[in-house]
C-alpha positions as a Markdown table, in Angstrom:
| # | Residue | x | y | z |
|---|---|---|---|---|
| 1 | Met | 93.5 | 59.1 | 103.4 |
| 2 | Ser | 90.7 | 59.5 | 106.2 |
| 3 | Phe | 88.6 | 62.2 | 106.5 |
| 4 | Leu | 89.9 | 63.6 | 109.3 |
| 5 | Asn | 93.5 | 63.9 | 107.9 |
| 6 | Ala | 92.3 | 65.2 | 104.6 |
| 7 | Glu | 92.1 | 68.9 | 105.1 |
| 8 | Asn | 95.1 | 68.3 | 107.8 |
| 9 | Ala | 93.5 | 70.3 | 110.0 |
| 10 | Glu | 94.3 | 68.7 | 113.4 |
| 11 | Asn | 97.5 | 69.6 | 113.8 |
| 12 | Ala | 98.0 | 73.4 | 114.5 |
| 13 | Glu | 101.3 | 73.3 | 112.5 |
| 14 | Asn | 99.8 | 73.1 | 109.0 |
| 15 | Ala | 97.3 | 75.1 | 108.9 |
| 16 | Glu | 98.1 | 76.7 | 106.2 |
| 17 | Asn | 98.2 | 72.8 | 104.0 |
| 18 | Ala | 94.5 | 72.5 | 106.0 |
| 19 | Glu | 93.9 | 75.5 | 102.8 |
| 20 | Asn | 95.5 | 73.9 | 100.9 |
| 21 | Ala | 94.5 | 70.0 | 101.0 |
| 22 | Glu | 91.7 | 71.3 | 98.7 |
| 23 | Gly | 92.9 | 73.1 | 96.0 |
| 24 | Arg | 91.6 | 75.8 | 97.1 |
| 25 | Val | 94.6 | 78.0 | 97.2 |
| 26 | Thr | 97.3 | 78.6 | 95.1 |
| 27 | Pro | 101.3 | 78.0 | 96.9 |
| 28 | Arg | 102.5 | 80.9 | 98.2 |
| 29 | Pro | 105.1 | 83.1 | 95.7 |
| 30 | His | 108.5 | 84.6 | 95.9 |
| 31 | Ala | 108.0 | 87.6 | 97.7 |
| 32 | Ala | 111.2 | 88.9 | 95.6 |
| 33 | Ala | 108.6 | 87.8 | 92.9 |
| 34 | Leu | 106.3 | 89.8 | 93.6 |
| 35 | Ile | 108.1 | 93.0 | 94.6 |
| 36 | Arg | 109.4 | 93.2 | 91.1 |
| 37 | Ala | 105.9 | 92.3 | 89.2 |
| 38 | Arg | 104.5 | 95.6 | 91.6 |
| 39 | Glu | 107.5 | 98.2 | 90.6 |
| 40 | Ala | 106.8 | 97.2 | 86.7 |
| 41 | Ile | 103.2 | 98.1 | 86.7 |
| 42 | Val | 102.5 | 100.2 | 89.4 |
| 43 | Gly | 106.0 | 101.8 | 89.8 |
| 44 | Thr | 106.0 | 104.9 | 92.3 |
| 45 | Asp | 102.1 | 106.3 | 92.2 |
| 46 | Glu | 100.3 | 107.2 | 95.3 |
| 47 | Ile | 97.7 | 104.4 | 96.4 |
| 48 | Val | 94.5 | 105.2 | 95.1 |
| 49 | Arg | 91.2 | 104.0 | 94.8 |
| 50 | Gly | 88.7 | 104.1 | 92.5 |
| 51 | Thr | 85.8 | 106.1 | 94.4 |
| 52 | Lys | 86.3 | 107.1 | 97.9 |
| 53 | Val | 85.4 | 105.0 | 101.2 |
| 54 | Glu | 82.3 | 105.8 | 103.0 |
| 55 | Asp | 81.7 | 104.2 | 106.2 |
| 56 | Glu | 78.5 | 102.4 | 104.9 |
| 57 | Asp | 81.1 | 100.2 | 102.5 |
| 58 | Leu | 82.9 | 98.9 | 105.7 |
| 59 | Asp | 81.6 | 95.3 | 106.6 |
| 60 | Thr | 79.1 | 95.9 | 110.1 |
| 61 | Gln | 78.6 | 93.3 | 112.7 |
| 62 | Gly | 75.7 | 91.9 | 111.6 |
| 63 | Lys | 76.8 | 90.6 | 108.6 |
| 64 | Glu | 79.4 | 87.9 | 110.0 |
| 65 | Leu | 77.7 | 85.2 | 109.1 |
| 66 | Asp | 78.1 | 86.1 | 105.8 |
| 67 | Arg | 81.6 | 86.5 | 106.6 |
| 68 | Leu | 81.6 | 82.5 | 108.2 |
| 69 | Phe | 83.1 | 81.1 | 105.1 |
| 70 | Arg | 85.3 | 83.4 | 103.8 |
| 71 | Met | 87.4 | 82.5 | 106.7 |
| 72 | Ala | 90.4 | 79.9 | 106.7 |
| 73 | Pro | 88.9 | 76.5 | 108.1 |
| 74 | Ala | 91.3 | 76.4 | 110.9 |
| 75 | His | 90.2 | 79.7 | 111.7 |
| 76 | Arg | 86.6 | 79.5 | 111.2 |
| 77 | Glu | 87.1 | 76.4 | 113.9 |
| 78 | Asp | 88.6 | 78.5 | 115.9 |
| 79 | Ala | 85.5 | 81.3 | 116.3 |
| 80 | Leu | 83.0 | 77.9 | 115.8 |
| 81 | Gly | 85.0 | 76.9 | 118.9 |
| 82 | Phe | 84.8 | 80.1 | 120.9 |
| 83 | Glu | 80.7 | 80.2 | 120.5 |
| 84 | Leu | 80.7 | 76.7 | 121.7 |
| 85 | Ala | 82.9 | 77.2 | 124.7 |
| 86 | Glu | 79.6 | 79.4 | 126.0 |
| 87 | Thr | 77.7 | 76.2 | 126.1 |
| 88 | Leu | 78.5 | 74.0 | 129.1 |
| 89 | Ala | 79.0 | 74.5 | 133.0 |
| 90 | Phe | 80.6 | 72.4 | 135.0 |
| 91 | Ser | 79.8 | 71.0 | 138.3 |
| 92 | Ala | 80.9 | 68.4 | 140.9 |
| 93 | Asp | 80.8 | 66.6 | 144.3 |
| 94 | Glu | 83.1 | 63.6 | 145.9 |
| 95 | Thr | 81.3 | 61.3 | 143.7 |
| 96 | Ser | 79.5 | 62.4 | 140.5 |
| 97 | Ala | 80.1 | 65.4 | 138.1 |
| 98 | Thr | 77.7 | 67.6 | 135.6 |
| 99 | Leu | 77.3 | 69.0 | 132.7 |
| 100 | Ser | 74.9 | 71.8 | 132.6 |
| 101 | Ala | 73.8 | 73.4 | 129.4 |
| 102 | Arg | 73.5 | 77.1 | 129.4 |
| 103 | Thr | 70.2 | 78.7 | 128.8 |
| 104 | Arg | 68.5 | 82.4 | 128.0 |
| 105 | Thr | 67.4 | 82.4 | 131.4 |
| 106 | Gly | 70.4 | 80.0 | 133.5 |
| 107 | Thr | 71.3 | 76.9 | 133.8 |
| 108 | Thr | 69.8 | 73.3 | 132.7 |
| 109 | Pro | 71.3 | 70.2 | 133.8 |
| 110 | Thr | 72.6 | 67.7 | 130.3 |
| 111 | Val | 74.8 | 64.6 | 131.8 |
| 112 | Thr | 75.4 | 63.7 | 135.3 |
| 113 | Leu | 77.9 | 60.7 | 135.6 |
| 114 | Val | 78.0 | 58.8 | 138.7 |
| 115 | Arg | 81.7 | 56.9 | 139.3 |
| 116 | Pro | 81.4 | 53.3 | 139.3 |
| 117 | Asn | 82.4 | 51.6 | 142.5 |
| 118 | Ala | 84.6 | 48.5 | 142.4 |
| 119 | Arg | 82.1 | 45.8 | 142.6 |
| 120 | Val | 81.6 | 47.7 | 138.6 |
| 121 | Leu | 85.2 | 47.7 | 138.3 |
| 122 | Asn | 85.8 | 43.9 | 139.0 |
| 123 | Glu | 83.3 | 42.5 | 136.6 |
| 124 | Gly | 85.0 | 44.4 | 134.2 |
| 125 | Leu | 88.1 | 43.2 | 134.7 |
| 126 | Thr | 86.6 | 39.9 | 133.8 |
| 127 | Leu | 84.6 | 40.9 | 130.8 |
| 128 | Ile | 88.3 | 42.6 | 129.5 |
| 129 | Ala | 90.0 | 39.0 | 130.4 |
| 130 | Gly | 87.7 | 37.4 | 128.1 |
| 131 | Tyr | 87.7 | 40.2 | 125.0 |
| 132 | Ala | 91.2 | 39.7 | 124.9 |
| 133 | Asp | 90.6 | 36.8 | 122.3 |
| 134 | Leu | 89.2 | 38.9 | 120.3 |
| 135 | Arg | 92.5 | 41.0 | 120.1 |
| 136 | Ala | 94.2 | 39.8 | 117.2 |
| 137 | Asp | 90.8 | 39.7 | 114.8 |
| 138 | Arg | 90.3 | 43.3 | 116.4 |
| 139 | Ser | 94.1 | 44.8 | 116.1 |
| 140 | Pro | 93.5 | 46.3 | 113.0 |
| 141 | Glu | 90.5 | 48.1 | 113.8 |
| 142 | Ile | 91.8 | 49.2 | 117.3 |
| 143 | Thr | 94.9 | 50.7 | 115.7 |
| 144 | Ala | 93.5 | 52.5 | 112.9 |
| 145 | Gln | 90.6 | 54.1 | 115.8 |
| 146 | Leu | 93.8 | 55.6 | 117.5 |
| 147 | Thr | 93.5 | 58.7 | 115.6 |
| 148 | Asp | 90.7 | 57.9 | 112.8 |
| 149 | Leu | 86.9 | 57.5 | 113.8 |
| 150 | Leu | 85.1 | 59.5 | 111.3 |
| 151 | Ser | 86.1 | 57.7 | 108.6 |
| 152 | Phe | 84.2 | 54.5 | 110.1 |
| 153 | His | 81.6 | 56.2 | 110.2 |
| 154 | Gly | 82.1 | 57.1 | 106.5 |
| 155 | Ser | 81.9 | 54.2 | 104.9 |
| 156 | Ile | 78.2 | 54.5 | 106.5 |
| 157 | Leu | 77.5 | 58.1 | 104.7 |
| 158 | Ser | 79.1 | 59.1 | 101.6 |
| 159 | Leu | 81.0 | 61.4 | 103.0 |
| 160 | Ala | 84.2 | 63.1 | 100.7 |
| 161 | Pro | 85.3 | 67.0 | 101.0 |
| 162 | Ala | 84.4 | 68.1 | 97.4 |
| 163 | Arg | 80.4 | 66.9 | 98.2 |
| 164 | Thr | 80.0 | 67.1 | 101.9 |
| 165 | Pro | 82.8 | 69.6 | 103.3 |
| 166 | Arg | 80.6 | 71.3 | 106.0 |
| 167 | Thr | 79.4 | 68.3 | 107.0 |
| 168 | Leu | 82.8 | 67.1 | 107.3 |
| 169 | Glu | 83.0 | 70.2 | 109.4 |
| 170 | Leu | 80.6 | 69.7 | 111.5 |
| 171 | Ala | 81.8 | 66.7 | 112.6 |
| 172 | Arg | 85.2 | 67.3 | 113.2 |
| 173 | Met | 83.9 | 70.1 | 115.5 |
| 174 | Thr | 81.9 | 67.8 | 117.7 |
| 175 | Met | 84.7 | 65.6 | 118.1 |
| 176 | Ala | 86.9 | 68.5 | 119.2 |
| 177 | Trp | 84.3 | 70.2 | 121.5 |
| 178 | Val | 82.7 | 66.1 | 123.0 |
| 179 | Ala | 86.3 | 65.8 | 124.0 |
| 180 | Met | 86.9 | 68.1 | 125.6 |
| 181 | Ala | 83.8 | 68.0 | 127.8 |
| 182 | Gly | 84.8 | 64.6 | 128.2 |
| 183 | His | 88.4 | 65.6 | 129.8 |
| 184 | Arg | 86.9 | 67.1 | 131.8 |
| 185 | Leu | 84.4 | 64.9 | 132.8 |
| 186 | Lys | 87.4 | 62.2 | 133.3 |
| 187 | Leu | 89.8 | 64.0 | 135.5 |
| 188 | Ser | 86.7 | 64.9 | 138.4 |
| 189 | Leu | 85.7 | 61.3 | 138.1 |
| 190 | Gly | 89.7 | 59.5 | 138.4 |
| 191 | Val | 88.5 | 56.4 | 137.7 |
| 192 | Val | 92.0 | 54.3 | 137.5 |
| 193 | Arg | 92.6 | 52.3 | 134.1 |
| 194 | Pro | 92.8 | 48.4 | 134.2 |
| 195 | Ile | 96.1 | 48.3 | 133.4 |
| 196 | Val | 96.3 | 49.7 | 137.4 |
| 197 | Leu | 94.4 | 46.8 | 138.5 |
| 198 | Ser | 95.9 | 44.3 | 137.7 |
| 199 | Pro | 98.8 | 43.1 | 135.5 |
| 200 | Gln | 97.3 | 40.4 | 133.2 |
| 201 | Val | 95.0 | 43.3 | 131.6 |
| 202 | Gln | 98.8 | 43.9 | 128.9 |
| 203 | Pro | 96.9 | 46.1 | 126.7 |
| 204 | Ile | 98.0 | 46.0 | 123.2 |
| 205 | Ile | 97.9 | 49.8 | 122.9 |
| 206 | Gln | 99.6 | 52.4 | 124.8 |
| 207 | Thr | 97.4 | 53.2 | 128.3 |
| 208 | Pro | 96.0 | 56.8 | 127.9 |
| 209 | Thr | 97.5 | 58.7 | 130.8 |
| 210 | His | 94.0 | 60.4 | 131.6 |
| 211 | Gly | 91.1 | 58.6 | 133.7 |
| 212 | Ala | 88.9 | 55.9 | 132.5 |
| 213 | Tyr | 85.4 | 57.2 | 132.8 |
| 214 | Pro | 84.2 | 58.2 | 130.4 |
| 215 | Ser | 85.1 | 56.6 | 127.4 |
| 216 | Asn | 86.0 | 59.3 | 125.4 |
| 217 | His | 86.2 | 57.5 | 122.1 |
| 218 | Ala | 83.3 | 56.4 | 123.2 |
| 219 | Val | 82.1 | 59.9 | 123.5 |
| 220 | Gln | 83.2 | 61.4 | 120.4 |
| 221 | Ala | 81.7 | 58.2 | 118.7 |
| 222 | Phe | 77.9 | 58.3 | 119.6 |
| 223 | Ala | 78.2 | 62.1 | 119.3 |
| 224 | Thr | 79.4 | 62.0 | 115.6 |
| 225 | Ala | 77.0 | 59.5 | 115.1 |
| 226 | Thr | 74.1 | 61.3 | 116.3 |
| 227 | Val | 74.8 | 64.4 | 114.7 |
| 228 | Leu | 75.7 | 62.9 | 111.4 |
| 229 | Ala | 72.3 | 60.9 | 111.5 |
| 230 | Asp | 70.5 | 64.0 | 112.1 |
| 231 | Val | 72.3 | 66.3 | 109.9 |
| 232 | Ser | 71.7 | 63.9 | 106.9 |
| 233 | Asn | 68.6 | 63.6 | 107.5 |
| 234 | Ala | 69.2 | 59.5 | 108.4 |
| 235 | Asp | 66.9 | 56.8 | 107.7 |
| 236 | Asp | 66.4 | 54.0 | 110.0 |
| 237 | Gln | 68.5 | 51.4 | 108.6 |
| 238 | Thr | 71.0 | 54.1 | 108.3 |
| 239 | Arg | 70.5 | 55.5 | 111.3 |
| 240 | Glu | 71.4 | 52.2 | 113.2 |
| 241 | Gln | 74.0 | 51.8 | 111.0 |
| 242 | Leu | 76.1 | 54.5 | 112.4 |
| 243 | Met | 74.9 | 53.9 | 115.9 |
| 244 | Arg | 76.3 | 50.1 | 115.5 |
| 245 | Met | 79.9 | 51.3 | 114.5 |
| 246 | Ala | 79.5 | 53.3 | 117.6 |
| 247 | Ala | 79.0 | 50.5 | 119.8 |
| 248 | Arg | 82.0 | 48.7 | 118.0 |
| 249 | Ile | 84.3 | 51.9 | 118.4 |
| 250 | Ala | 83.8 | 52.2 | 121.4 |
| 251 | Ile | 83.8 | 47.6 | 122.5 |
| 252 | Asn | 87.2 | 47.6 | 120.9 |
| 253 | Arg | 88.7 | 49.9 | 123.3 |
| 254 | Thr | 87.7 | 47.0 | 125.8 |
| 255 | Val | 88.8 | 44.4 | 123.6 |
| 256 | Ala | 92.3 | 46.8 | 123.7 |
| 257 | Gly | 92.1 | 46.5 | 127.6 |
| 258 | Val | 92.1 | 50.7 | 127.9 |
| 259 | His | 88.2 | 50.4 | 129.0 |
| 260 | Tyr | 86.2 | 48.6 | 131.3 |
| 261 | Pro | 82.3 | 48.7 | 129.4 |
| 262 | Val | 81.1 | 50.8 | 132.0 |
| 263 | Asp | 83.2 | 53.8 | 130.8 |
| 264 | Ser | 81.2 | 53.1 | 127.2 |
| 265 | Gly | 78.3 | 53.7 | 128.4 |
| 266 | Ala | 78.8 | 56.5 | 130.5 |
| 267 | Gly | 80.2 | 57.4 | 126.8 |
| 268 | Ala | 77.6 | 56.6 | 125.0 |
| 269 | Ile | 75.0 | 58.2 | 127.0 |
| 270 | Thr | 77.2 | 61.2 | 127.6 |
| 271 | Gly | 78.5 | 61.4 | 123.7 |
| 272 | Thr | 74.3 | 61.4 | 122.7 |
| 273 | Ala | 73.2 | 64.2 | 125.5 |
| 274 | Leu | 76.0 | 65.9 | 123.9 |
| 275 | Ala | 74.7 | 65.9 | 120.5 |
| 276 | Gly | 71.1 | 66.9 | 121.7 |
| 277 | Leu | 72.5 | 69.7 | 123.2 |
| 278 | Leu | 74.5 | 71.4 | 119.6 |
| 279 | Arg | 71.3 | 70.6 | 117.4 |
| 280 | Ala | 69.4 | 72.4 | 120.0 |
| 281 | Arg | 71.6 | 75.6 | 119.9 |
| 282 | Ala | 71.8 | 75.2 | 116.0 |
| 283 | Gly | 68.6 | 75.6 | 116.4 |
| 284 | Phe | 67.3 | 72.0 | 114.9 |
| 285 | Gly | 66.1 | 70.6 | 117.5 |
| 286 | Asp | 64.6 | 71.2 | 121.7 |
| 287 | Met | 66.5 | 70.6 | 124.6 |
| 288 | Pro | 67.8 | 67.1 | 125.3 |
| 289 | Arg | 66.4 | 65.9 | 128.4 |
| 290 | His | 68.8 | 65.5 | 131.8 |
| 291 | His | 70.9 | 61.8 | 131.3 |
| 292 | His | 72.2 | 60.6 | 135.0 |
| 293 | Phe | 74.4 | 58.1 | 134.4 |
| 294 | Asp | 74.7 | 55.9 | 138.1 |
| 295 | Gly | 78.0 | 53.8 | 137.2 |
| 296 | Thr | 77.2 | 51.8 | 140.2 |
| 297 | Gly | 74.2 | 50.3 | 138.3 |
| 298 | Trp | 75.9 | 49.2 | 135.5 |
| 299 | Thr | 76.1 | 45.3 | 137.0 |
| 300 | Gly | 75.4 | 41.8 | 136.4 |
| 301 | Asp | 72.4 | 41.5 | 137.8 |
| 302 | Thr | 71.0 | 44.7 | 136.4 |
| 303 | Asp | 67.5 | 43.9 | 134.5 |
| 304 | Met | 68.0 | 44.6 | 131.3 |
| 305 | Gly | 64.2 | 43.7 | 130.1 |
| 306 | Glu | 63.6 | 39.7 | 128.0 |
| 307 | Gly | 66.0 | 38.5 | 125.7 |
| 308 | Val | 68.8 | 41.2 | 127.1 |
| 309 | Ala | 72.0 | 40.5 | 128.2 |
| 310 | Gly | 72.9 | 42.1 | 131.6 |
| 311 | Ala | 74.0 | 45.8 | 131.6 |
| 312 | Arg | 77.4 | 45.0 | 133.2 |
| 313 | Asp | 78.5 | 44.5 | 129.7 |
| 314 | Phe | 78.0 | 47.3 | 126.7 |
| 315 | His | 76.6 | 46.6 | 123.3 |
| 316 | Arg | 74.3 | 47.7 | 121.5 |
| 317 | Glu | 70.8 | 46.3 | 122.7 |
| 318 | Ala | 71.8 | 46.9 | 125.9 |
| 319 | Leu | 72.1 | 49.9 | 125.3 |
| 320 | Arg | 69.7 | 50.2 | 123.2 |
| 321 | His | 67.2 | 49.1 | 126.5 |
| 322 | Val | 69.2 | 51.7 | 129.1 |
| 323 | Met | 68.6 | 54.1 | 126.3 |
| 324 | Asp | 64.8 | 54.0 | 126.7 |
| 325 | Gly | 65.2 | 55.4 | 130.8 |
| 326 | Asn | 65.7 | 52.3 | 132.0 |
| 327 | Ala | 68.6 | 51.6 | 135.3 |
| 328 | Pro | 71.0 | 53.0 | 135.0 |
| 329 | Leu | 70.1 | 56.3 | 133.5 |
| 330 | Thr | 67.5 | 58.7 | 134.6 |
| 331 | Leu | 66.2 | 61.0 | 131.9 |
| 332 | Thr | 64.1 | 64.2 | 133.6 |
| 333 | Ala | 63.0 | 67.5 | 131.3 |
| 334 | Ala | 65.1 | 70.1 | 131.0 |
| 335 | Gln | 64.4 | 73.8 | 132.5 |
| 336 | Gly | 64.3 | 76.1 | 129.2 |
| 337 | Asp | 65.6 | 77.3 | 126.0 |
| 338 | Pro | 69.1 | 76.4 | 125.1 |
| 339 | Gln | 70.8 | 79.6 | 124.6 |
| 340 | Pro | 71.0 | 80.3 | 120.4 |
| 341 | Ala | 74.5 | 79.4 | 119.1 |
| 342 | Pro | 74.1 | 81.8 | 115.1 |
| 343 | Leu | 77.3 | 80.4 | 114.0 |
| 344 | Leu | 76.5 | 76.7 | 114.3 |
| 345 | Gly | 73.4 | 77.0 | 113.2 |
| 346 | Lys | 74.6 | 78.4 | 110.0 |
| 347 | Leu | 77.2 | 75.8 | 109.5 |
| 348 | Trp | 74.4 | 73.4 | 110.7 |
| 349 | Gln | 72.1 | 74.7 | 108.2 |
| 350 | Asp | 74.9 | 74.3 | 105.1 |
| 351 | Ala | 75.2 | 70.5 | 106.0 |
| 352 | Ala | 72.1 | 70.0 | 106.4 |
| 353 | Ala | 71.6 | 71.2 | 102.8 |
| 354 | Glu | 74.8 | 69.3 | 101.3 |
| 355 | Trp | 71.8 | 66.4 | 101.9 |
| 356 | Ala | 68.9 | 68.0 | 100.4 |
| 357 | Met | 70.5 | 68.0 | 96.8 |
């Protein structure tokens, strides 16, 4: 069973099953049995309390962090999601879209994506044709990753609901939040999928109905890999394995025929930046720099440095070079301090504690 489905938390209709999955809640007894049992031991006596209730006995707002983990997982994720909804502001023009982080005094841009041009997409189609040779080999991964990414990260870190429940919760919350941000970018930038440009692409999975740029699989994979590496205080080798897995997940979407390599580049940049913002809002890091990614620069003649292949293709080494601030990525300092997120901070703190044992 995948980690994402371990507590059935994705399906709102299974909210009760989400609470029962770890065996913490007993099955619901029959109401009639409870009625009969109460009548037998209580009778018709007036309900009384041992002592009179005083105002100071009532929970106060300042104790909300203590109450956070007494909530059912689905309800706790709602509260955390509401807090995270305050994080980002969105703006766009004809060719670009920006996600800005709210600070204590205003906003500062975190991610700007510039829409790729026809040349970049045409180069991408050529690469998609070449990647089709890998479809038979990658098909099991591609199919599994339609609904489950976290198990692939979990094959690197020792993740288990019984041992790392808060880390898994943080990872699921990260994936859900960055996916919403990615869909807002997609809607604005409106890059058509490869199948629209050529009937010879013939994807091996259903092409999603939303835009191609950025790849949300890349956004989620890199955001989750970054958060997991940060919260677990991963060593360099483990962090690198997490990033390689994220890159492979992204590349599989090009192999499948539903994404151009530039989509993965933009998604990796977006996911990494948003993961940094989560850490900053939790109180465990500085505000991430503004990541300005120009999709029109993701071309075959981009200077990638000695021994590194052209940037029109997406792979781990190409991304590493770009993330150092080389074209088509520009990095500038953020302005202002992050707006605190105490609920997220509590979750992050408890997740980190699972790795200190």
